[in-house]
C-alpha positions as a Markdown table, in Angstrom:
| # | Residue | x | y | z |
|---|---|---|---|---|
| 1 | Met | 58.0 | 111.7 | 155.1 |
| 2 | Arg | 54.9 | 113.7 | 152.8 |
| 3 | Leu | 51.8 | 113.2 | 153.5 |
| 4 | Leu | 50.1 | 112.2 | 149.3 |
| 5 | Glu | 46.7 | 113.1 | 148.3 |
| 6 | His | 44.2 | 110.6 | 148.1 |
| 7 | Ser | 46.1 | 108.2 | 150.4 |
| 8 | Asn | 45.0 | 107.5 | 154.3 |
| 9 | Ser | 48.8 | 106.6 | 155.1 |
| 10 | Met | 52.4 | 108.2 | 154.9 |
| 11 | His | 54.3 | 106.6 | 152.1 |
| 12 | Lys | 58.1 | 107.8 | 151.5 |
| 13 | Tyr | 58.7 | 109.9 | 148.6 |
| 14 | Lys | 62.2 | 109.6 | 146.9 |
| 15 | Lys | 61.9 | 113.0 | 144.4 |
| 16 | Arg | 64.4 | 111.9 | 140.9 |
| 17 | Lys | 65.8 | 113.9 | 138.2 |
| 18 | Leu | 64.9 | 113.6 | 134.5 |
| 19 | Phe | 68.9 | 114.4 | 133.9 |
| 20 | Ser | 70.7 | 112.2 | 135.4 |
| 21 | Lys | 73.7 | 110.9 | 134.4 |
| 22 | Tyr | 72.7 | 107.5 | 134.6 |
| 23 | Asn | 69.7 | 108.5 | 132.4 |
| 24 | Ile | 71.2 | 110.6 | 129.4 |
| 25 | Val | 73.9 | 107.4 | 129.4 |
| 26 | Lys | 71.1 | 105.2 | 129.2 |
| 27 | Ser | 69.3 | 107.2 | 126.1 |
| 28 | Leu | 72.8 | 107.8 | 124.6 |
| 29 | Val | 73.2 | 103.3 | 124.4 |
| 30 | Val | 69.6 | 103.2 | 123.3 |
| 31 | Phe | 70.0 | 106.3 | 120.4 |
| 32 | Leu | 73.3 | 104.6 | 119.3 |
| 33 | Ile | 71.2 | 100.8 | 119.4 |
| 34 | Ser | 68.6 | 102.0 | 117.3 |
| 35 | Leu | 71.1 | 104.0 | 114.8 |
| 36 | Leu | 73.2 | 100.9 | 114.0 |
| 37 | Ile | 69.7 | 98.3 | 113.6 |
| 38 | Ile | 68.4 | 101.5 | 111.1 |
| 39 | Gly | 72.1 | 101.5 | 109.5 |
| 40 | Tyr | 71.4 | 97.6 | 109.1 |
| 41 | Phe | 68.4 | 97.9 | 108.0 |
| 42 | Tyr | 69.7 | 100.5 | 105.1 |
| 43 | Glu | 72.9 | 98.7 | 104.2 |
| 44 | Ser | 71.3 | 95.4 | 103.4 |
| 45 | Gly | 69.1 | 97.5 | 101.0 |
| 46 | Glu | 70.9 | 99.3 | 99.4 |
| 47 | Ala | 73.8 | 96.6 | 99.1 |
| 48 | Arg | 71.6 | 94.0 | 97.7 |
| 49 | Lys | 71.0 | 97.0 | 94.8 |
| 50 | Tyr | 74.6 | 96.5 | 93.7 |
| 51 | Val | 76.1 | 93.1 | 94.8 |
| 52 | Glu | 72.4 | 91.5 | 93.0 |
| 53 | Ala | 72.3 | 93.6 | 90.4 |
| 54 | Asp | 73.3 | 90.7 | 88.2 |
| 55 | Pro | 70.7 | 90.4 | 85.1 |
| 56 | Gly | 71.7 | 86.9 | 83.5 |
| 57 | Lys | 70.7 | 83.8 | 84.2 |
| 58 | Thr | 71.3 | 81.2 | 86.8 |
| 59 | Ile | 71.9 | 77.2 | 86.4 |
| 60 | Thr | 73.3 | 74.6 | 88.8 |
| 61 | Val | 75.6 | 73.2 | 88.8 |
| 62 | Asn | 77.5 | 70.5 | 91.1 |
| 63 | Gln | 75.5 | 71.9 | 94.5 |
| 64 | Val | 76.1 | 75.3 | 93.3 |
| 65 | Gln | 73.9 | 77.6 | 91.8 |
| 66 | Tyr | 75.8 | 79.8 | 89.5 |
| 67 | Ser | 74.6 | 83.2 | 87.7 |
| 68 | Tyr | 75.9 | 83.8 | 84.2 |
| 69 | Glu | 74.9 | 85.6 | 81.3 |
| 70 | Val | 75.2 | 84.9 | 77.6 |
| 71 | Thr | 75.4 | 87.4 | 74.5 |
| 72 | Lys | 73.7 | 86.2 | 71.3 |
| 73 | Gly | 76.9 | 86.7 | 69.4 |
| 74 | Lys | 77.2 | 83.7 | 66.6 |
| 75 | Thr | 80.4 | 83.2 | 66.1 |
| 76 | Tyr | 82.9 | 81.7 | 68.5 |
| 77 | Thr | 83.0 | 81.4 | 72.1 |
| 78 | Val | 84.6 | 83.5 | 74.4 |
| 79 | Ile | 84.6 | 82.6 | 77.9 |
| 80 | Val | 85.7 | 85.5 | 79.7 |
| 81 | Asp | 86.7 | 85.3 | 83.6 |
| 82 | Gly | 88.1 | 88.4 | 85.8 |
| 83 | Ala | 89.6 | 89.4 | 88.9 |
| 84 | Ala | 88.6 | 88.8 | 91.8 |
| 85 | Gly | 86.0 | 91.4 | 92.7 |
| 86 | Glu | 85.1 | 91.6 | 89.0 |
| 87 | Ser | 82.1 | 93.9 | 88.5 |
| 88 | Leu | 79.5 | 94.3 | 85.7 |
| 89 | Leu | 81.4 | 97.1 | 84.4 |
| 90 | Thr | 83.7 | 94.7 | 82.8 |
| 91 | Arg | 81.6 | 92.8 | 81.2 |
| 92 | Lys | 79.5 | 95.8 | 79.6 |
| 93 | Ala | 83.2 | 97.3 | 78.3 |
| 94 | Leu | 83.8 | 94.4 | 76.7 |
| 95 | Ile | 80.3 | 93.5 | 75.4 |
| 96 | Glu | 80.6 | 97.1 | 74.0 |
| 97 | Gly | 84.0 | 96.7 | 72.8 |
| 98 | Leu | 83.5 | 93.6 | 70.9 |
| 99 | Gly | 80.0 | 94.0 | 69.2 |
| 100 | Glu | 77.2 | 91.3 | 68.1 |
| 101 | Asp | 79.7 | 89.0 | 66.3 |
| 102 | Tyr | 81.0 | 87.2 | 69.2 |
| 103 | Arg | 79.4 | 84.9 | 71.9 |
| 104 | Leu | 80.4 | 86.0 | 75.0 |
| 105 | Phe | 80.1 | 84.2 | 78.4 |
| 106 | Phe | 80.4 | 85.7 | 82.0 |
| 107 | Tyr | 79.4 | 84.3 | 85.4 |
| 108 | Glu | 79.9 | 84.8 | 88.8 |
| 109 | Arg | 81.8 | 82.5 | 91.3 |
| 110 | Pro | 80.5 | 81.6 | 94.2 |
| 111 | Gly | 80.0 | 84.3 | 96.7 |
| 112 | Tyr | 79.3 | 87.0 | 94.2 |
| 113 | Gly | 75.7 | 88.3 | 93.4 |
| 114 | Arg | 73.1 | 85.6 | 92.7 |
| 115 | Thr | 75.7 | 82.5 | 92.9 |
| 116 | Asp | 74.8 | 80.7 | 95.8 |
| 117 | Gly | 77.0 | 77.6 | 96.4 |
| 118 | Glu | 80.3 | 77.0 | 99.0 |
| 119 | Gln | 83.3 | 78.2 | 97.4 |
| 120 | Lys | 85.9 | 76.3 | 95.0 |
| 121 | Thr | 89.1 | 76.0 | 94.1 |
| 122 | Pro | 90.4 | 77.4 | 90.5 |
| 123 | Gly | 89.9 | 73.2 | 89.1 |
| 124 | Glu | 86.4 | 72.8 | 91.2 |
| 125 | Leu | 85.6 | 76.1 | 88.6 |
| 126 | Ala | 86.7 | 74.8 | 85.7 |
| 127 | Glu | 85.7 | 71.1 | 85.6 |
| 128 | Asp | 81.9 | 73.1 | 86.8 |
| 129 | Leu | 82.1 | 75.3 | 83.4 |
| 130 | His | 83.1 | 72.4 | 81.4 |
| 131 | Phe | 79.8 | 70.9 | 82.7 |
| 132 | Met | 78.0 | 73.8 | 82.1 |
| 133 | Phe | 79.2 | 74.0 | 78.5 |
| 134 | Arg | 77.9 | 70.6 | 77.9 |
| 135 | Lys | 74.5 | 71.0 | 79.6 |
| 136 | Phe | 74.1 | 73.7 | 77.4 |
| 137 | Gly | 74.6 | 71.6 | 74.1 |
| 138 | Trp | 77.7 | 74.4 | 72.8 |
| 139 | Ser | 79.7 | 73.1 | 70.6 |
| 140 | Met | 83.1 | 72.3 | 72.9 |
| 141 | Asn | 85.9 | 74.8 | 71.1 |
| 142 | Phe | 86.7 | 77.8 | 72.9 |
| 143 | Ile | 88.7 | 80.7 | 73.9 |
| 144 | Leu | 89.8 | 81.5 | 77.3 |
| 145 | Ile | 90.5 | 85.5 | 78.4 |
| 146 | Gly | 90.8 | 85.1 | 82.2 |
| 147 | Glu | 92.4 | 87.8 | 84.4 |
| 148 | Glu | 94.5 | 87.3 | 87.7 |
| 149 | Phe | 92.6 | 84.6 | 89.8 |
| 150 | Gly | 90.5 | 83.7 | 86.8 |
| 151 | Ser | 93.3 | 83.4 | 84.7 |
| 152 | Val | 93.8 | 80.4 | 87.5 |
| 153 | Val | 91.0 | 79.3 | 86.1 |
| 154 | Met | 91.7 | 79.5 | 82.6 |
| 155 | Gln | 94.6 | 77.6 | 83.2 |
| 156 | Glu | 93.3 | 74.7 | 85.1 |
| 157 | Phe | 90.3 | 74.5 | 82.0 |
| 158 | Ile | 93.7 | 74.1 | 79.9 |
| 159 | Asn | 95.4 | 71.5 | 81.7 |
| 160 | Arg | 92.1 | 69.6 | 81.6 |
| 161 | Tyr | 90.2 | 69.8 | 78.1 |
| 162 | Pro | 93.2 | 71.2 | 75.9 |
| 163 | Glu | 91.9 | 70.0 | 72.8 |
| 164 | Glu | 88.5 | 72.6 | 73.2 |
| 165 | Val | 90.9 | 75.4 | 73.7 |
| 166 | Leu | 91.2 | 77.3 | 70.4 |
| 167 | Gly | 92.9 | 80.2 | 72.2 |
| 168 | Ala | 93.6 | 82.1 | 75.0 |
| 169 | Ile | 94.5 | 85.7 | 76.3 |
| 170 | Phe | 96.0 | 85.5 | 79.8 |
| 171 | Ile | 95.8 | 88.7 | 82.1 |
| 172 | Asn | 98.0 | 90.0 | 84.5 |
| 173 | Pro | 98.0 | 85.6 | 85.7 |
| 174 | Thr | 98.7 | 84.3 | 89.1 |
| 175 | Gly | 99.2 | 80.6 | 89.2 |
| 176 | Gln | 102.7 | 80.4 | 89.2 |
| 177 | Met | 102.9 | 82.7 | 92.6 |
| 178 | Met | 100.6 | 80.9 | 94.4 |
| 179 | Gly | 101.9 | 79.5 | 97.5 |
| 180 | Ser | 105.1 | 81.6 | 97.7 |
| 181 | Glu | 105.8 | 84.6 | 99.7 |
| 182 | Lys | 105.3 | 87.0 | 97.0 |
| 183 | Gly | 101.3 | 85.6 | 96.5 |
| 184 | Ala | 101.3 | 86.2 | 100.0 |
| 185 | Ser | 102.2 | 89.6 | 99.5 |
| 186 | Tyr | 99.9 | 90.7 | 96.2 |
| 187 | Ala | 97.1 | 89.2 | 98.1 |
| 188 | Gln | 97.6 | 91.7 | 100.8 |
| 189 | Glu | 98.7 | 94.4 | 98.7 |
| 190 | Thr | 95.3 | 94.1 | 96.8 |
| 191 | Lys | 93.2 | 93.6 | 100.0 |
| 192 | Glu | 94.3 | 97.2 | 101.0 |
| 193 | Arg | 94.1 | 98.4 | 97.2 |
| 194 | Lys | 90.4 | 97.3 | 97.2 |
| 195 | Asn | 89.1 | 96.8 | 100.7 |
| 196 | Pro | 87.6 | 100.7 | 101.5 |
| 197 | Leu | 86.2 | 102.2 | 105.1 |
| 198 | Asn | 84.9 | 98.8 | 106.1 |
| 199 | Val | 84.8 | 99.3 | 109.2 |
| 200 | Phe | 81.4 | 99.3 | 110.4 |
| 201 | Ala | 80.0 | 98.4 | 107.1 |
| 202 | Thr | 78.0 | 95.8 | 108.3 |
| 203 | Phe | 75.6 | 99.4 | 109.5 |
| 204 | Gly | 76.1 | 101.3 | 105.9 |
| 205 | Ile | 79.1 | 103.5 | 107.8 |
| 206 | Pro | 81.1 | 103.8 | 104.8 |
| 207 | Arg | 78.3 | 103.8 | 101.9 |
| 208 | Leu | 76.7 | 106.9 | 104.4 |
| 209 | Leu | 80.0 | 109.0 | 104.6 |
| 210 | His | 80.6 | 108.7 | 100.9 |
| 211 | His | 76.6 | 109.3 | 99.6 |
| 212 | Thr | 77.2 | 112.8 | 101.9 |
| 213 | Gly | 80.1 | 113.4 | 100.3 |
| 214 | Ile | 82.3 | 113.3 | 103.4 |
| 215 | Val | 84.1 | 110.5 | 101.7 |
| 216 | Ser | 84.8 | 109.4 | 98.6 |
| 217 | Tyr | 85.5 | 106.1 | 97.1 |
| 218 | Asp | 86.2 | 106.0 | 93.7 |
| 219 | Arg | 90.0 | 104.8 | 93.4 |
| 220 | Asn | 90.7 | 107.1 | 90.7 |
| 221 | Ile | 90.0 | 105.1 | 88.0 |
| 222 | Gln | 87.8 | 106.9 | 85.0 |
| 223 | Phe | 84.6 | 105.8 | 84.0 |
| 224 | Asn | 82.5 | 107.1 | 81.0 |
| 225 | Ser | 79.2 | 107.7 | 83.4 |
| 226 | Ile | 78.3 | 108.8 | 86.5 |
| 227 | Ala | 76.4 | 105.7 | 86.2 |
| 228 | Asp | 78.9 | 103.6 | 86.0 |
| 229 | Gln | 81.1 | 105.9 | 88.6 |
| 230 | Asp | 78.4 | 105.2 | 91.5 |
| 231 | Tyr | 78.1 | 101.5 | 91.1 |
| 232 | Tyr | 81.4 | 100.8 | 91.2 |
| 233 | Ser | 82.0 | 102.8 | 94.5 |
| 234 | Asn | 79.5 | 101.3 | 95.7 |
| 235 | Leu | 79.2 | 97.7 | 94.9 |
| 236 | Trp | 82.5 | 98.0 | 96.9 |
| 237 | Leu | 81.3 | 99.9 | 99.6 |
| 238 | Ser | 79.2 | 96.4 | 100.2 |
| 239 | Lys | 80.4 | 93.8 | 102.7 |
| 240 | Asp | 79.5 | 90.7 | 100.9 |
| 241 | His | 81.5 | 91.5 | 97.8 |
| 242 | Val | 84.9 | 92.5 | 99.9 |
| 243 | Lys | 84.5 | 89.4 | 101.9 |
| 244 | Ala | 84.5 | 87.3 | 98.2 |
| 245 | Ala | 87.3 | 88.9 | 96.6 |
| 246 | Glu | 89.2 | 88.8 | 99.9 |
| 247 | Ser | 88.1 | 85.1 | 100.4 |
| 248 | Glu | 89.9 | 83.9 | 96.5 |
| 249 | Leu | 93.1 | 86.2 | 97.3 |
| 250 | Asp | 93.0 | 84.6 | 100.2 |
| 251 | Met | 93.0 | 80.5 | 98.3 |
| 252 | Met | 95.6 | 82.3 | 95.9 |
| 253 | Ala | 97.8 | 83.0 | 98.9 |
| 254 | Ala | 97.8 | 79.7 | 100.4 |
| 255 | Met | 97.6 | 77.1 | 96.8 |
| 256 | Glu | 100.8 | 75.6 | 95.3 |
| 257 | Pro | 101.3 | 77.1 | 92.2 |
| 258 | Val | 99.0 | 75.3 | 89.5 |
| 259 | Glu | 101.4 | 73.8 | 86.6 |
| 260 | Ile | 101.9 | 74.8 | 83.2 |
| 261 | Arg | 102.0 | 72.3 | 80.4 |
| 262 | Gln | 104.8 | 73.1 | 77.5 |
| 263 | Gly | 103.3 | 72.9 | 74.6 |
| 264 | Thr | 100.1 | 72.1 | 75.9 |
| 265 | Leu | 98.1 | 74.4 | 72.7 |
| 266 | Thr | 100.9 | 73.3 | 70.3 |
| 267 | Asn | 100.5 | 76.1 | 68.2 |
| 268 | Arg | 97.3 | 77.5 | 69.0 |
| 269 | Pro | 97.5 | 81.3 | 69.4 |
| 270 | Val | 98.1 | 82.4 | 72.9 |
| 271 | Tyr | 98.7 | 86.4 | 73.7 |
| 272 | Leu | 99.9 | 87.7 | 77.7 |
| 273 | Met | 98.9 | 91.0 | 79.1 |
| 274 | Thr | 100.6 | 92.4 | 81.7 |
| 275 | Thr | 102.9 | 95.1 | 83.4 |
| 276 | Asn | 106.3 | 95.1 | 83.6 |
| 277 | Arg | 106.5 | 94.8 | 87.3 |
| 278 | Asn | 104.2 | 91.9 | 86.9 |
| 279 | Leu | 106.0 | 89.9 | 84.1 |
| 280 | Gln | 110.0 | 90.5 | 85.8 |
| 281 | Glu | 107.8 | 89.7 | 89.4 |
| 282 | Met | 105.3 | 87.0 | 89.0 |
| 283 | Glu | 107.6 | 84.8 | 86.5 |
| 284 | Gln | 105.0 | 85.4 | 84.0 |
| 285 | Ser | 106.7 | 85.0 | 80.6 |
| 286 | Arg | 106.6 | 80.8 | 81.4 |
| 287 | Tyr | 102.4 | 80.8 | 80.4 |
| 288 | Leu | 103.9 | 81.4 | 77.0 |
| 289 | Ser | 105.1 | 77.6 | 76.9 |
| 290 | Tyr | 102.4 | 77.0 | 76.4 |
| 291 | Ser | 102.3 | 77.3 | 73.2 |
| 292 | Ser | 104.6 | 77.9 | 70.1 |
| 293 | Asn | 102.8 | 81.0 | 68.7 |
| 294 | Thr | 102.5 | 83.9 | 71.4 |
| 295 | Glu | 103.1 | 87.2 | 72.3 |
| 296 | Thr | 103.0 | 89.6 | 74.7 |
| 297 | Val | 101.3 | 93.1 | 75.4 |
| 298 | Ile | 102.5 | 95.6 | 78.1 |
| 299 | Val | 100.3 | 98.1 | 80.1 |
| 300 | Ser | 101.6 | 100.9 | 82.5 |
| 301 | Asp | 102.5 | 99.6 | 85.8 |
| 302 | Ser | 100.2 | 101.5 | 87.4 |
| 303 | Ile | 97.1 | 99.6 | 86.0 |
| 304 | Gly | 95.6 | 97.4 | 88.6 |
| 305 | Glu | 92.8 | 95.6 | 87.0 |
| 306 | Ile | 93.4 | 96.1 | 83.0 |
| 307 | Leu | 89.8 | 94.7 | 82.6 |
| 308 | Leu | 88.2 | 97.3 | 83.7 |
| 309 | Glu | 90.8 | 99.8 | 83.3 |
| 310 | Arg | 92.6 | 99.2 | 79.7 |
| 311 | Pro | 89.1 | 97.3 | 78.3 |
| 312 | Gln | 90.4 | 98.9 | 74.3 |
| 313 | Asp | 94.4 | 96.7 | 75.0 |
| 314 | Val | 91.9 | 93.8 | 75.4 |
| 315 | Val | 89.5 | 94.5 | 72.8 |
| 316 | Ser | 92.6 | 94.9 | 70.5 |
| 317 | Thr | 94.6 | 91.5 | 71.8 |
| 318 | Phe | 91.1 | 89.5 | 71.2 |
| 319 | His | 90.9 | 91.1 | 67.3 |
| 320 | Ala | 94.9 | 90.3 | 67.1 |
| 321 | Leu | 94.6 | 86.7 | 68.3 |
| 322 | Ile | 91.0 | 86.3 | 66.2 |
| 323 | Lys | 93.6 | 86.9 | 63.0 |
| 324 | Lys | 96.1 | 84.7 | 64.2 |
| 325 | Met | 92.9 | 81.8 | 64.1 |
| 326 | Asp | 92.2 | 83.0 | 60.6 |
| 327 | Arg | 95.6 | 82.4 | 59.4 |
| 328 | Leu | 95.4 | 79.2 | 61.2 |
| 329 | Lys | 92.6 | 77.6 | 59.1 |
């Protein structure tokens, strides 16, 4: 018993240790939770800079608010649809390479950037694009450029509206392997290649490690500027962007192959751009049956995304297609 000052009675008194094991564990848990909360808000703010960087306009079609960008060219209208996880760097490279002669149209599919709405199949996307172009009041004559998932959207557009297609460039098309074992394998390999240190990405840990130089995420892709490299790396450290890309890859793995309608484009030019490995493994030569006027362009097997990594080859192929179109006039 201990007599307490300013008290007229006896009270039990038990001395507690300030640095008891309980207090240490409690403090550590509070500290870690605080770090996760701070990391969550840090990641949300940083990711928004890159995921929502699209400077384009928006239009609502069939319950989806699409973000899109159109250049001011006055000759042919070119519709560009990229691979799962396409970035603004793809657009930048094409715009710089093709100059101001052509009207280039780019858009964000649901799940990316500022596009708001439920995910859609390639066929549904093709229909939305068609409705969108009519809403714009455009002359319905297009050149299509599509890579990987984007190639499936362009393929669906050709199947539905062949009379509106002046020519097409299929880049690493994947429509024939969808729903197959090869399709599932491709989707898994692509996820592993594109998905960085995504554990705890919600709390900004991979981004913090990257920014402090402890871990570098650049996938060995060379860019013309440090700013482009920074944008690309940070985009792929964003959970929402990775989730959207993985969702599209899963869709490709699960869907049925898209029909190739032989001779649909008659003698309008069709180019196939791919690697030797993908040409054989994915039956991509079948896409040449869309037209009697075709060519194949082969790039190195080490290239993952042709639009992003070899834009100069895409520009060269595009100009070759334009020459063929001009000869048909």
